[in-house]
N, C-alpha and C positions, 0 to 999 in steps of 0.2 A: 162537258167534254173539252179536252185540251188538244189543240192542233197547232202545228208549226208549219207555216206556209212558205213557199219560195220567196215571196216578197219579204217575209220576216227575216229570212236568212241574209238578205242583201242590206240590212240596216245595221247601224252601230249599236253597241250595247254598253251601258255604264257598268262599272265594276261591281257595285253593290247589288246589282240585280242579275248578274250573269249566273251565279251559282243557282239561284232560284230557277232560272230557265233550264239549266242543266237537269235539275231535279224534275222539272216539269216534263222535259223530253224523255227522261228515263222512265217516269211513270207512264207516259204515253205509250212506251214500248212494251209495257208489261202490266198484267193485273197485279193487284196487291198480294195475291196469294200464289203467284206463279213466277218462275224464273225463266227468262228467255234462254234458250239453248244455243243461240247464235252469238257470234262475236259482235259487239256493238261499237260503232264508231260514230261520234256525234260532233257536229260543228254548229254552235249556237251563236247567232249574231242578230240579236233582237233589240230594237231601239225602244226602250220602255222607261217609265218613270221609276224613281227610287222606291215608290210605295207599291211596286208590283206584288200582287198576291201570288203565292206559291202555285196555285192551280191554273193561272191564266197567263197566256202570252199576249192576249189582246190588251192594248193600252186602255186604261181607265175602266175596264170591265169590273163590275162589282163582284165581290166574292159570293159564291152560291150559298143558299140557306139550307142546303141539304147535302147529303153525301154525294161525292163526286163519282161519276161513272166513267170508265175508261173504255176506249175502243181501239182497235188496231189502226195504226197510222197508215195513211195512203202509201202505196208502193212507190209512187214517184218521189216521195220524200227521201227514202233511203238512197236513191240514186244521186241525190245532191249533197249527201253528208260526206265531209272530208275526214280522213283518218288523221289523228294527231301525230305529228312527227315524233319519233322516238328520241328520248333523251340519250345523248352520247354517253356510253358507259364510261365510268371512271376507272382507269387501270392505274393502280399505284399513285393515286391523287394526281393524275395527269402528268406524272413525271416521265420525261423522255430521256434516255441515256444519250450522251453526246454522239456516240457512233451512229445513232439512228437519225439524228437531226439533219435537216437539209443544210446546204451551204449557206442559204440566206439566214436561217435560224441561228447558225453558229456565229454569224457576225454580231449578234446581239447577246451572246453568252460569253461571260468571262472565261479566259483561257484555262484558268485553274479550276473551273467547275466541271463536274462529271456529267452534267446534264442540265435540264431546265424544266420548269413547269410550263407546258404548252397547252393552252386552251384549245379544245377542238373547234374548228370553224363550223358554225351552223350553216346549213345549206337549204333549209326549208324557206318558203316564200316570205313568211312574216317575221323572219329572224331579226330584222332591224327595226321593227315597229315598237313604239311605246305600248306597254301592256294596257294602258288606259284607253288606247285607241284601236286595239286589236281584238279580234274574235277569240273566244275560248274554244279550244279543240281538245277533245279527250278520246281515249280509247281504252277498252278493257276486254278481257275474254268473257266475262260474265257480269251481268248487272242484276241487282235485286232491290225491290222496293221494301223497306223495312216498315214504314208507316207513312202517314200523310206528309210528314216533314223530312223524312230521311230516306236516302237511297244509298246502296252499297255497290261498289265496283270491286271486282276481284280479278286477279291474274294479270300481271304486267300492266298496271294502271299507268297511263301516260296522259299528262295534262300539259297543255301548251297555250300560252297567251302572249303574243308578240315575242320579245326576246327572253321571256321567262318560261322555264320548263321545270316540271316536277314529275317524278316517277316514284312508285311504291308497289308493294305486293297487293295491297288493298287500300280502298279509300271509302270513307263515309261522308256523304254530303248532308248537311243539316241546314234546311232552308230557314228555320226559325231563328237560329243564331248566326246564320250566314257564315258558317265555318266548315272547313273541310278537314277531317281527321285522316291522317295517313299512317299506315302501319307496315313495318317490314321493309328493310333495304331502301329507306327513303333517300332520294337524291334530288337536290335542288340546284338549278343552274341559272345564273345571270351572267352577263359579260363581266369577266374578271372575278367571279365568285363561284365557289363550289362548296356545297354543304351536304354532308352525309349524316345519317342518323338512323336510329331504330324506330322512333316515332316522331311525328310532326303534326302541327296544327296550323292551318292557314285561315286567317280571318279576312274575309272579302270586304268587310266594312272599313277597316282601317289598314288593310294590306299588310298586316303583321304576320310574320312567320316565326314559329317557335318549334325548335327541334331538340329532342332529348338524346342523350348519349351521342353527342355530335362530334364530327370531325369537320374542320373548316380549312379552306385554302383561299388566299387572295393571290391571284396569279401574278399581277404586276409587281408586287413587293415581295413575293415568295414567302409570305407569312403563312404559317400553318399551325395547327394545334388541335387539341381535343377539349371537350367540355361536358359537364353534367347536363347543362342546358344552354342553348343558344337562341337568342331572340333578335330578330331583325324587324325594325319598325318601318313605317311608310317613308321616312326621310333618309333611308339607307344607313341608319345608325344601328350598330350591332352591339348587343350586350352579351358577354360570354361569362358564365358563372362556373366557379370551380374549374378553372381552365389551365391549359398550358399554352405557351407561346414560344415559337422558335422560327428560324429561317433556314434550318438545316434541311438536308435531303430527307426524303421519306424514311430511308433506312438508317438515318444518323440522328441521334439525339445527344450530340456532344454537349450542347447547352440548351437550356430552356428556362423560361420563367414560369414558376408555379404561383398562381394567384387566385384570390377570391373573385375578383371582377376585372374584366377587360372591356373598355368602351372603345369601339372602333367607328370612326366616321369616314366612310368612303368618299363622301362628297367634299369634306374638308381635308381629308388625307392625313389623319393622325390617329394615334392610339393612346389611350390613357389607362394605366395599370395601377391598381390599388393593392396594397399589402402583398407585395410580390417578393419572392426570394429567387435569386439567381442560382441555379444548380448547374454545375459542370461535372458531367459524369455521375449524376445523382448525388453529388456532394454540395451542400449549400455553401456559398462563398460570399453572398451579399444580400442585404435586405433593403427593399425600397418601400417606404410607406406610400409613395405616390410618384409616378414618373410618366411624363408625356413625351412622345417622340413621333416623328413623321413616318408614315408607311410608304410614302412615295417621295417625289422631289419637292413637294410643298412643305411649308413651314408651319409650325404650331408652337404655342407658348407652353412652357413647362421647364422642368429640371433637365439639364443636359448631363451627360456622364461626367463625373468628377475626374480630375487628374491628380495623381499622388506621386511625389518625388521625395527623395531624401539625399542630402549632401551636407558637407561640413559648413557651407556658407549659410544655409537657411534652416538646417535641421529637417524636421518633418514639414513638408510643403504640400498643402492640399488646396486645390481650387475647385469650387463648385459653381459652374456657370448656370445661370438662370436665363432662359430665352423668353423674350416677350415680343410676340407678333402684334404690333400696334395697328398695322394697316397693311394692305397688299403691297404697298411701296415703302413701308417704314417698319423697322424692327430695332430692338435693343437687346443687348446681352449684358446682364449684370454678373460681375465676377468677384464675389467675396473670396478672400484668400487668407489662409492661416499658415503662418510660419513659426514653428516652435522657438526658433532662435531670434526672431525679429518682431513678431507681433502679428496684428491683423491689418490687411490691406483691402482696399475696395477698388474695383475697376468697373468700367462701363464702356461698351462699344455701341454706337448708334449708327445705323445705315439708313439712308434715304435715297430712293431712285425715282426719277420721273422721266417723261419724254424729253425734258429740257436739261436735266442736271442729275448728278449723282454726288453724294456726300458721305464720308465716313469720318466719324470723330471717335477718338480713343482717349480715355482718361483713367489714371490710376493714382492712388494715394496710399502711402504707408505712414501711419501716425506713430511718431516717436520710435524710431528704429532702436530696438533693444539689443542689437548686436554690438558688443563692446570691442570685439576684435574681428578681423577679417583675414581670409586666407588668399594670398596672391602668390602664385608660383610655389604653392605648398608651404609658404612661410606665414606664420601667425604674427600679425602686427596689430597695433591699436587702430581702431576704426576712427576715421575723421567725421563720421556721420552719426555717432552715438547720440541717441535721444533727439535726433533731428527728423523733421518731416521730409519724406522723399516722394517725388511725384513725377508723373509723365503726362503730357497733354499733346495731342496731335490732331490735325485736321487735314483731310484730303478732299478737295472739292473741284469738280469740273462742271461747267454749264455752258449753254449756248449751242447744244447739239442741233445741227441743221439750220443754224442762224448765221447771219453775217458777223456776229459778235461772239466772243468767247471770254470766259472768266475762269480762273483757276487759282487755287490755294494749295500749297503743299508745305506744311509747317509742322515741325516737331520740336518740343522743348522738354528738357528733363531738369531735375533739381541739381544734379551733379554729374560729373564726367564718368563716375563709376556706376551709374544707375544700371546700365545694361549688364555689366559684369556681375553685379550683386543680385539684381532682381529680375533680370531678363533670362533668356535662354542661353545657357553657358556655351552652346555650340552654334549660335546664330551669327550671321555675318554682321549684325549690328555691333557685336563686340569689337570688330576691327574698324569701325567708323572713326575717322579723325574729325569730322564735322557733321553737324545736323543742319540740314537746309531749312530755311524759313523764307519761302518764295510766294509771291502773289503776282498775278498778271491779268491785264485786260487788253483785248485787241478788238478792232473793228475794221472790217473790210468794206470798201466802197469803190466799185468799179476797179480802177487801176491803183488805188491807194490802200495802204495798210497802216492804221494808226494803232499805237500801243502805249501802255504805261505799265511799269514793272517795278517791284521792290524786291530786294534780296538781302538776306542777312544770314549769319551762321552762328552756331554754338560750337565752340571748340571742345572736342571730346578726347583729346590726347595730350600728354605732357610734351613739353619742348616745342610746341607749335605756337607761333605768334598769332595774335588776333587779326582777323581779316577786316577789310573795309566793308561797310554796309552800303548798299545801293538804295538810296532813299530820296527820290525815286529815279527812274529812267524813263524818259518820254521819247518816243520815236514816231517818225512820219516817213514812210518808205513808199516809193512809187515805181511802177514798171509800165512802160509804153512800148508798143511795137507798131511800126508803120510799114505798110506795103509788104509785110512779111519779110522785110530785109533789115530795116534799121530798128535798133532797140535803145531805149533810154532808161537807165536805172538811177534812182535817186535814193540815197540813204542819209537820213538826218536824225541824229541821236543826241539828246541832251541828258546828261547824267549828273547826279549829286552824290558825293562820297563823304561819309563821316566815319570816324574811327573812335573806339572806346577810349583811347588815350588822347587827351586833348592836345598834347604837344606834337602829335603827328600831323603831317601835311594833310589838309582837307580842302574840299572845294568842289568846283563845278568843271565838267568837261564837255566840250562841244566837238562832235565828230561829224564831218560832212564828206560824203563820197558821191560824185556824179560821174556816170559812165555812159559813153556813147559807143555803141557797137554796130558793126555791119556784119550780119551773119547770114550765111546760106548753107543749107543742109539738104542733101539728097541721099538716095540709096547708095550712092557711090562714094560719099565723103562729106566733109564739112570744111568751112573756111570762115574764121571769125576774128577779125582785128578789132581791138578795143582801145579807146582813149579814156583815161580816167584822171579826174582832178580831186585831190583829197586835202582836206583842211582839218587840223587838230589844234584846238585852243583850250586854255584853262583860265579859271578865275579862282585863285588859291588864297588860303588863309592858314595861319599857324605854320609850324615846321621851320626848317632851316633854309628854305629856298629864297634866293635873292630876288628873282623875278616873280611877281605875283600874277602876272598875266602872260605867260609864255604861249607861243603859238608857232605852228609850222604849216607851210603849204607846199605840196609836191605834186607835180603831174606824173603820169606814168603811161606806158604803152605796152600792150600785150598782143600776141598773135597765137591763136590756137587753130591748128589745121590737121586734118587726117583723111585717110583714104580707106574705103572698105572694099576688099577684094575677096572673092570666094571661088571655090571649085568643088564640084560635086563628084560623087562616085569614088570616094576614098574608102579603101578596105571593103571590097566586094559590094560597092555601090550603096552602102548603108549610111555613110557619113558625108557631111559637108565640112570642108575646111575653110576657115577665113584667115585672111592676113590683113592686119589693120595697123599700118604705120602711122605715127603721130608726132607732131612737132609743136613745142610750146616755147615761146620766147617772151620774157618780161624785162622791162627796163624802167627803173626809177632812180633818179640821181640821189646821192647822199645829202641829207640835211641834218645839221647839228641838232640833236634832241637831248643833249646832256642835262638840260635844265627842266626837262619834263618829268613829272612824277610817275610812279608806277602804282596805280590803284588796283588793277585786276588783270595784269598782263603777264604772260610767261612765254618763253620760247617753245615753239612746237617741237615735239620729238620727230625725228626723221622718219617718214613713211613714203610709200610709193605715191600716194595721192598728193603729198605735199609738193612734189616736184612739178605739179601742174596748177599751183596756186600762186597768187601774187603777194603773199604775205607770209613771213616766217614766224609770226607771233600769233598767239591766241589772246584776244583782247584788243582794245582800241587805244592803248597808250603809246604805240609806236607805229611809224610808217616805215616799212622795210625799204632799204636801198638794195636794189637788185639789178644785176646785169647777167641774166642766166638764160641758158638755152638747155631745154630738156628734149631728148630724143627717145622715142619709145616705139616698140612694136608688140602687138598682141596677136596671138593665133589661137583659134578655137576649133574644136571638133564637135559638131552638132549632129545628133541622130536625126536623120531626115524624117522618119516616120512619126516620132513623138515630139521632136523639137527639144529634147533634153540635151543639155550641154555636158558632154563627156569629159572634155579637157579644156582648160583655159590657161595659157601661159603668157606672161607679160614681162618684158625687161625694159628698163629705162635707165638712161644715163644723163646726169645733169652736169653742166660745165658752167662755172662762174667766170666770166671774162674779167670782172672786177670783184675782189673779195668784199663781202658785206662788212660794213663798219658800224652799223647801228647796233647798240647794246642796250640792255635794260639797266645794268648796275654800274657803279662807278669804281668799285675797288679793283685793284690789280688782279686779285684772285678771281673775282667774278667775271672780269673782262676776259681773262684767259679761258674760262669755261665757255663763255659765249663765242670766242673765236673757234674753240674746238667744235662747238655744237653748230656753228654756221654751215659746216659740211660743204666746203667749197667744191668738192667733186664727189658725187655720189653715184653709186650703181645700185639700182633697186630691182629686185626680182619678186614676182608674185605668181604662184601656181596654185590652181585648184583643180581637183579631179574627182569625178564620180564614175570610175570605170565600170562599176556595176552598182545597182541600187543599194547594196548593203555596205559599201565602203565609200568614204569621203576623205580626201587628203587636201590640206591647205598648207601652203608654205609662203612665208614672207622673209626676205633677206635684204638688209641694207649694208652695203660695203663702201667704206671710205677709201676712194682711190688715192687721195693725197697722202694719207697716213698709212695706207696699205694694211688696214685692219677691218675686222668685222664689227660693225656698230650694233646692229640688232638682227636677231634671227628668231623665227618662230616656226615650229613644225607641229601641226595638229593632225592626228589620225583618228578617225571615228568609224566604228563598225557597228551596225545594228541589223541583226538577222531576225526578221519577223517578230520584233519586240520580245524575243525569247532570250537573247543574249546581246550584250552590248559591251564594247571595249572603247575607251577613249584615252588617248595619249596626247599630252600637250607639253612641248619643250620650249622654253623661252630663254633667250640669252641677250643681255644688253651690255655692251662694252663701253666703259667710260674712262676718262683719262686717269693716269696714276695720281697718287697723292702729291700735292704741291704745297710748298711752304710749310712742310711738316704738319699739314692739316688734312684730314680726310675730306677732300673737296667733294667727292662723290664716291659711289661704290658700285662695283659690278653686280649685276643680278643674273643668276643662273639657276633655274629651277625646272623641275619636271613634275608633272601631275599625271598619275595613272589611275584610272577608275573604271569600274565595270560591274555588271551584274550578269548572272547566268542562271537560267531556269532549268531545273532538272525535272523532267516529266510534268512540267507546267505547274507544279505545286510547291516545289522546294526551290528557293532562290538564294544564291550566294551573292553577296555584295561586298565590295572592297574598294578602298581608295588609299593612295599614297601620294603625299605632296612633300617633295624633298628639296632642300636648299643646298645646292652645291657650293654656294659662296661661303657659308659658315659650316658646311659639312654636318647638317643636322636634319632631322625629320620635323617638318612643320606640323604635319597632321597625318595620321594613319588610322584607319579603322577597317574592321572586317566583321562580317556577321552572316547570319542565316535568317531566312524568312520562310515560313510555311503558310500557305493560303489554300483554302478551299471555299466552297460556297457558303460555309457555315461560320468559320472563324479563322483567325490568323494569329500567328505568333512570330515575334521578331526578337532576335538576340544580337547585340552589337557590342564589340569591344573597341575602345577608342583610346588613342594617346595623342595629345596635341599641346601646342604652346598657347598660352594666353599672352597675346602681343599688346603692348601699350607703348608704341614708339612711332617714329617716322618711317615712311615707306622706304626711303633710300638709306637710312641709318638704323638697321635692325639691331636691337640689343643682343650682345653675344652671350650673356649669362642667363638667358631665360631657361626656366625649368619646365619640363613637361609634366602634365597631369594625366593620370589614367582614369578611365571610367568604364563601367560595365552597365549597359542599359538593356532592358527587356520590356516588352509590352505585349498584351493580349487584347485583341479586338474581336467583338462578336458582331457579325453582320446584322444590320437592322437595329443595333443598339448604339453604334458609334460609327463615325465617318472614317475617311482614310487620311485625316490630317493629324495623326498622332505625332508624338515627340520624335520617334525614330524616323517616321515618314518625312518630316520636315527636314531633318538632317540629310537624308539620302537625296531628296529632291533638289536640295541646294548644292550638294557636293558631287553628284553623279549625273553626267549628261545623259538625257534620255530616260532617266528613271521616272516612273509615273505615267509614261506614255502607254504602257501596257494597261489593260483594263483595270480600273480602280476597284478597290475592295468595296 
């Protein structure tokens, strides 16, 4: 006789014996020849060994030598049996239309999606338990004992164990094989997984699930499909045979992969598809012998989607990235590339990340460029790089996170100055680079000191630009001390060595020392800070035409910076606070003759609002500014009291030079005239920023030359962004420079406008456009316009562009540049490619705010 006691129900049960106990309990409830007419609800939780015999619940009891007899179970047992929680019914594969989603759910759904796959929340007590540690619960309308090893459940069969749930129309339990056969409307649920089918088989020994005529759904990645047979093994790996794969809505099969086999690893987060064809609207367009891609945010090794381009420069251009996930913090992407007009190139990107550092290296090599001619501004000319190897190498490294020291490298080198124009992205900002940086630095902080060493070099990427000095190396030791919260001492000590590719250029060492003593006090009502500074600048030179090999200069200076903070509340219906912040800044340094000093890395600063409150007119350390200047300013702000948001900020400043500055960088009469112009003896500066409402922002900067009564610089920026559905950006810039002197174009005015924006129509159709116009030369620098369509399944982009390929100096743009026209389009399938396509890169770089809307 078999009995299940109350004490048995309170103990744990191992998986491979649970089905046996279920059968045991079923047969205990009925004779072999009878069917119970009552609904049966059973909860078995028996702690037994794996060798448990079918007929016994008692541990270690020997199997009977004779036919088992059954008796009616005690009535008190039925009162302790729990009914299995019903599996939440799947309606349209758990797809919920957007209008039915809650506000919280909509925050996690892309705006262009019409809904989302929402997994029902389990509410029964064991829903968070691991099935290996949870009791089996089942229910059915009828149970029948088929023989000594098999029992049959019929009518809305519900089986639950921890977070795993199964339902079907009927089920057959086989104790001998430890398998459960399910038939009719099978539904299998686990967190993040829904399986539907006509038949299924559960193996309690190895926890394998096999479903025929299956439909599957992975909620997190929105992957769904159908299959002749689906098998899920004990380590959460899924094998899908004769299957389809898509990320479209349940009612949309715009694209799908048709394949013999799909291997999905939920634990590792990737899918591998073999012998697959990509169908768009039931039309085959591509064949993949094998492809691996992630089903969530994790990474997996395999082929990535290829990119295909065609143009006159390279002909047919195909890249096939191969991703290699070497370790959780290390990966590599191999990029073989075929160009019909140039040959075969090989590229590699390696990324490494740790708690202490991150590193990215990029290398590319084209062997023996076969392009005998090149197109520049639509003109065919002989190539300078025919049959030459062309390469790119780059490293970006940062380390010392959370440490008192830090180390960084940012270096890029290419084989020639036309590398990016010929082999790079024809619309990328790299095409406009005049220099490539090659910088490394190390710093160490100890209490009040900061020590550093730095190297810096450049590769010139544009014509008509002279070679720069290389900084090899620069050593610094800087300190900051504050005493009694009043006195401050700052020490800046920098030793630099400069070399030049041309040996006849002046080269050598530079020593720059700056020591500052300040007395500063700051309260909620204002600040007052006088400072005394002593600066030394000395050189040890070689080569060049300089007569003095060891020139030096020493100059003291004094500055005073003071301001008052005033405010009043209750502005505009008591919602705003207005501030009034007058400020005064005075600096005095006597003139010192520096005509014999070289110029290694210094240039005159362009006039800005902030420059009026600094004690140096130069960028770099080759000059000590002589100044006798007073700057007066006042700032007023409107601040929203409730949120603290700044509604409006307006500042105006006026600078007066009591003595005109005499220190210049250059020696020629023409260059000295420019320096006198740019010294800006009397400037009026205006700076305004406003966010009158969260959707609009306005910025304005104006520099006016009082002495010459003309506008030097002006900038107006207007940006609007409404719920990421539409955005407009307008930027106007104007720079006024002196007229031509000595029949030479000393410099040139710059006047440009940049208008860009995007507009979403019903959240799926997006119009994008940009115009960059040069008023100086009356020409379009760049203009493009296009349409994008996106839904949860796929996206399509079409872009028409016209732009100039510039290869010149910033202040001397060539007047005879010719525009080139392009027409670009791309199609992306969600789940097969990311949102970093060719057109996406162009739009993210050219349109402010683009990409902030939910990524595809």
